[in-house]
N, C-alpha and C positions, 0 to 999 in steps of 0.2 A: 240451574238445574240442581235440585237438592240430592245429596248423598249422605249416608250415615255410616259410621264405622261399625255399628251393631244393629241387628234387626230390631232389638228391643227399643232402641232409640227411635227408629222409624215408626214402630208400632205405637209408641207413646204419642207422637205427633199425629198419626192417623186417628188415634182414638180421642184426641182432645182438640183438634183444629178442624173446624167445619170444612174449610177449603180442601182438606186432604181425606175426608171421610170415606170416599169411594176408591182410594188408592190401594194398591197391593204392592208390597215391597218385593223386589227381585234381587236376589243375591248375585253378586258378581265376584269373579276371582280378581285378584290384584292385576293379573295379566290382562284380562278383558278390560279392566278399568284403564290401565295405562296404555294399552295397544289400540283399543277401539274407542272408548268413550272420551278420553282426554283429547285425542286428535280431532274427533268429531265436534266436540264442544268448542275447541279452538277455531276450527273451520267456520262454525256457525256464529262465532262471536259471542258465545255464552259464557257466563261465569259458573264456577262450581260452588254450590252452597254446601258448606261443611258442617255437619251435625247440628242443623237448625233445631231449636228447641223453644219451649214456652208456649203460651196461649196464642201467640201470633206467628209461631214458627220462624223465628229470627236467628241470625247467627252470622258467621263469616262467609263472605263471598270472595273467592280468589280466582285469578286467571288460571286457566288450565296449565300454563307454563309454570306458574308458581307452585301449583300442586305437584307437578312432575318433579320439579327441583327439590321440594321438601321430601317427597317420597324417595328420591334417589339418595338423599342425605341420610334418611332413616333406615333404608333397606341396604345401603351401601356396603 
């Protein structure tokens, strides 16, 4: 599941990658992301796509637990 740190990053992928042309970004608070999305992705066995970019929308895929740990370290 892709997530971007800035709406402008998401819009760039939406505007340049055919598979995402009909997508609409939705802004989340950090609280929604950590309390709702990360547990749901973990439960569903999905990875977190972080700031995918380029003509094929590629980037890092992390386990929800990894994202949670990194956020805890940076927000700590």
